[in-house]
C-alpha positions in Angstrom: 128.4 73.2 135.4 129.4 72.1 131.9 125.8 71.1 131.2 124.5 74.5 132.4 126.9 76.4 130.1 125.7 74.5 127.0 123.5 76.6 124.6 120.5 74.2 124.5 118.6 76.4 122.0 121.6 76.2 119.6 121.6 72.4 119.9 117.9 72.2 119.4 118.0 74.5 116.3 120.9 72.4 114.7 119.1 69.0 115.6 115.9 70.2 114.0 117.7 71.5 110.9 119.7 68.2 110.6 116.5 66.2 110.8 114.8 68.4 108.2 117.7 68.0 105.8 117.8 64.2 106.3 114.0 64.1 105.6 114.4 66.3 102.6 117.3 64.1 101.3 115.0 61.0 101.5 112.1 62.8 100.0 114.3 64.1 97.0 115.7 60.6 96.6 112.3 59.0 96.5 111.0 61.3 93.9 114.1 61.2 91.8 113.4 57.6 91.2 109.9 58.6 89.9 111.5 61.5 87.9 114.0 59.1 86.3 111.3 56.8 85.0 109.2 59.8 83.9 112.1 61.3 82.0 113.1 58.1 80.5 109.5 57.5 79.3 109.3 61.1 77.9 112.6 60.6 76.0 111.4 57.2 74.7 107.8 58.3 73.8 106.3 56.4 76.6 104.0 57.2 79.5 106.0 56.0 82.5 104.5 55.3 86.0 100.8 56.1 85.9 99.0 53.5 88.1 99.9 54.4 91.8 98.2 57.7 92.3 97.8 60.6 89.9 100.7 60.7 87.4 102.2 57.8 89.3 103.2 60.1 92.2 102.6 57.2 94.7 104.9 54.9 92.9 108.0 55.7 95.1 105.9 54.9 98.2 104.8 51.6 96.6 108.5 50.8 95.8 109.6 51.7 99.4 106.9 49.6 100.8 107.9 46.7 98.7 111.5 46.9 99.9 110.5 47.2 103.5 108.2 44.1 103.4 110.3 41.8 101.1 111.9 38.8 102.7 115.4 39.5 103.9 118.0 37.0 102.8 121.6 36.9 104.1 123.8 34.4 102.3 125.1 31.6 104.5 128.7 32.0 103.3 128.8 35.8 103.7 130.5 37.7 106.6 127.2 38.7 108.3 128.5 41.7 110.3 130.1 43.3 107.3 127.2 42.3 105.0 125.0 44.4 107.4 127.5 47.2 107.8 128.1 47.9 104.1 124.7 49.5 103.1 124.5 51.3 106.4 127.9 52.9 105.8 126.9 53.9 102.2 123.7 55.5 103.5 125.5 57.4 106.4 128.2 58.8 104.2 125.6 60.0 101.7 123.6 61.8 104.4 126.4 63.4 106.4 127.9 65.3 103.6 124.8 67.6 103.5 125.6 69.1 107.0 128.1 71.6 105.7 126.0 72.9 102.8 124.5 76.4 103.3 120.8 75.9 102.4 119.9 79.6 102.6 120.7 82.8 104.4 120.1 83.7 108.1 116.6 83.3 109.6 115.4 85.4 112.5 113.5 83.1 114.8 112.1 84.5 118.1 114.9 87.0 118.3 117.6 84.6 117.5 119.8 84.5 114.3 119.4 80.9 113.0 121.8 79.9 110.2 120.3 77.5 107.6 123.5 75.4 107.8 124.0 72.6 110.2 127.7 73.3 110.6 129.9 76.0 109.2 133.3 74.4 109.9 136.5 76.0 108.7 137.4 73.0 106.6 133.9 72.5 105.1 134.8 71.4 101.6 137.5 69.1 103.0 135.0 67.6 105.2 132.8 66.8 102.2 135.7 65.2 100.4 136.7 63.2 103.4 133.2 61.8 103.9 132.6 61.1 100.3 135.9 59.1 100.2 134.5 57.0 103.0 131.7 56.0 100.7 134.0 53.6 98.8 134.2 51.5 101.9 130.5 50.8 101.8 130.8 49.5 98.3 134.0 47.5 99.0 132.7 46.0 102.2 129.3 45.1 100.7 131.0 43.5 97.6 133.6 41.5 99.6 131.3 40.4 102.4 128.8 39.0 99.9 131.2 36.1 99.1 130.2 36.4 95.5 132.8 36.8 92.7 130.6 39.1 90.6 130.0 41.4 93.6 133.7 41.4 94.4 134.7 42.4 90.9 132.0 45.1 90.8 133.2 46.4 94.2 136.8 46.6 92.9 135.6 48.3 89.8 133.7 50.9 91.9 136.6 51.5 94.3 139.2 52.1 91.6 136.7 54.3 89.7 136.0 56.5 92.7 139.7 56.9 93.7 140.7 57.7 90.3 138.1 60.5 89.8 138.5 61.9 93.2 141.9 63.2 92.1 140.9 65.4 89.1 137.8 66.5 91.2 140.1 67.7 94.0 142.4 69.5 91.5 139.4 71.3 90.0 138.4 72.3 93.5 141.8 73.8 94.3 141.2 76.4 91.6 138.1 77.5 93.4 139.8 77.7 96.7 142.6 79.8 95.2 139.9 82.3 94.3 138.1 82.4 97.6 141.0 81.8 99.9 138.8 79.7 102.4 137.6 76.2 102.8 134.3 77.4 104.5 131.3 76.7 102.3 129.6 80.0 103.6 132.6 82.0 102.5 132.6 80.4 99.1 129.0 81.4 98.6 129.7 84.9 100.0 132.6 85.3 97.6 130.2 84.7 94.7 127.7 87.2 95.9 130.5 89.8 95.7 132.3 88.9 92.4 129.9 86.8 90.6 129.3 83.0 90.2 132.5 80.9 89.9 131.2 79.2 86.7 132.1 82.5 84.9 135.7 82.2 86.0 136.1 78.5 86.2 134.1 76.8 83.2 136.8 74.3 82.7 137.0 73.5 86.4 133.2 73.1 86.6 133.2 70.7 83.5 135.9 68.6 85.2 134.0 68.6 88.5 130.7 67.7 86.8 132.2 64.7 85.0 133.9 63.5 88.2 130.5 63.9 90.1 128.9 61.6 87.6 131.7 59.0 88.1 131.5 59.4 91.9 127.8 58.7 91.8 128.1 55.6 89.6 125.9 57.3 87.1 125.9 56.6 83.3 128.2 56.6 81.4 130.3 55.7 84.5 128.0 53.0 85.9 130.4 50.1 85.3 130.1 48.9 88.9 126.5 48.0 88.1 127.1 46.8 84.6 124.5 44.0 84.1 126.1 42.5 81.0 129.3 41.6 82.7 128.6 41.6 86.4 124.9 40.7 86.8 123.6 43.2 89.3 126.9 44.5 90.5 128.3 44.9 94.0 124.8 44.6 95.7 123.8 41.5 93.8 123.3 39.4 97.0 121.3 42.1 98.8 117.5 42.1 99.3 114.9 44.0 101.2 115.9 47.4 102.8 119.6 46.6 102.7 119.3 46.7 98.9 117.1 49.8 99.3 119.9 51.5 101.3 122.4 51.1 98.4 119.9 52.3 95.8 118.7 55.2 97.9 122.3 56.1 98.8 123.1 56.6 95.1 120.2 59.0 94.7 121.0 60.9 97.9 124.6 61.2 96.5 123.2 62.7 93.3 121.3 65.2 95.4 124.2 66.2 97.5 126.6 66.3 94.6 124.2 68.7 92.8 124.0 70.8 96.0 127.8 70.9 96.2 128.2 71.9 92.5 125.5 74.7 93.0 127.3 75.9 96.1 130.8 75.9 94.5 130.0 77.2 91.0 126.5 78.7 90.8 126.3 81.0 93.8 124.5 78.6 96.1 121.3 80.2 97.3 122.1 83.5 95.4 119.2 84.8 93.3 120.7 85.6 89.8 120.5 89.2 88.3 119.0 90.8 91.3 120.3 92.5 94.5 118.4 90.9 97.4 119.7 93.6 99.8 117.3 96.2 98.2 114.2 93.9 98.9 112.0 95.2 101.7 110.4 91.9 102.6 110.2 89.9 105.8 113.2 87.9 106.8 111.4 84.5 106.7 110.2 85.2 103.3 113.7 86.0 102.1 115.0 82.9 103.6 112.2 80.8 101.9 113.0 82.4 98.5 116.7 81.8 98.8 116.1 78.2 99.7 113.7 77.8 96.8 116.3 79.2 94.4 118.9 76.8 95.6 116.5 73.9 95.2 115.6 75.0 91.7 119.3 74.9 90.7 119.7 71.5 92.4 116.6 70.1 90.6 118.0 71.3 87.2 121.2 69.4 87.8 119.3 66.3 88.9 117.5 66.5 85.5 120.8 66.8 83.8 122.0 63.6 85.6 118.9 61.8 84.4 119.1 63.2 80.9 122.7 62.0 80.5 121.7 58.4 81.6 119.3 58.1 78.7 121.5 59.8 76.1 125.1 58.6 76.5 126.1 54.9 76.3 128.3 53.3 79.0 132.1 53.6 78.6 134.4 50.5 78.4 136.5 50.2 81.5 139.8 51.2 79.7 138.0 54.3 78.3 137.0 55.2 81.8 140.5 54.9 83.2 142.0 56.7 80.2 139.6 59.6 80.6 140.4 60.0 84.3 144.1 59.6 84.4 145.2 60.8 80.9 142.7 63.5 80.1 141.0 65.0 83.3 144.0 65.0 85.6 146.3 66.9 83.2 143.5 69.2 82.3 142.8 70.0 85.9 146.4 70.6 86.7 146.7 73.1 83.8 143.5 74.8 85.0 144.9 75.0 88.6 148.2 76.4 87.4 146.6 79.0 85.1 144.3 80.1 88.0 147.2 80.3 90.4 149.1 82.5 87.9 146.1 84.9 87.4 145.5 85.2 91.0 149.3 85.9 91.6 149.2 88.5 88.9 146.0 90.2 90.3 147.5 90.3 93.9 150.7 92.0 92.9 
């Protein structure tokens, strides 16, 4: 009887949407590697990838094929189970966070209202933070299981960095939640459709969130877990073949998801700026496509900013990294949260 009561169409819709999002995440991650080399070449007056296909567009496929077919080496002294688990956990946590992001409005499909969001749970943003915090285990497990001192030191660096920068990120987020009164990602987007983008009201909160996102993704200038000068290759030094590929791809997927979360929280999500979409007399499927395209345009812009920063700002020293997180960002995030709470209390009198 339970099986008969299930809404199989709903399950099918969400399964297809989840697979599309996973495929999109892999595609964006692949071509972010191409864009990174092209942006670096442009900034350094070089050409960049130009051999594999027109403009080097097949280069990510060549890189992926190389990782798939390379010999896989597992160190004899490693903990083999955890050595395999580490990159898998990093990849899973990177992909799962995208399930609560609203990728567009509602789509009418064969008479059914299909939401372009896999799961609109009540604690959506807490789910994102909970899953992201699990990503540190992928780094720690991989670094420890390798039985390599450089890998272990890099994993400890990465874990302490991620834990340190999750605190100001969470405090910056509380200011947004005070404005919306909900943890649901769809409500956060809807609130911005009504009152305007949160970046207008929370510029300091966004700046803190953006800096912390760089640190959470191990991007320059916060890429100390992969600092070649001190730690060789970092926490994934002993990895090869597709296990190494999982770690590398997880970083780019994290960039993609972080950009999507920032756009959802501060830049209206799929909202089209300066226009009122309710006045448009166009088919529902076209409206859904336009809103999704607007969201992706905003995400691509932030991905470009991620790449731009890498080739512009030098890496921090470790003491500078910790001082910025604990002595600068946390007090600033607390002040921003208190100021937002005071304003909201005054407005609601």
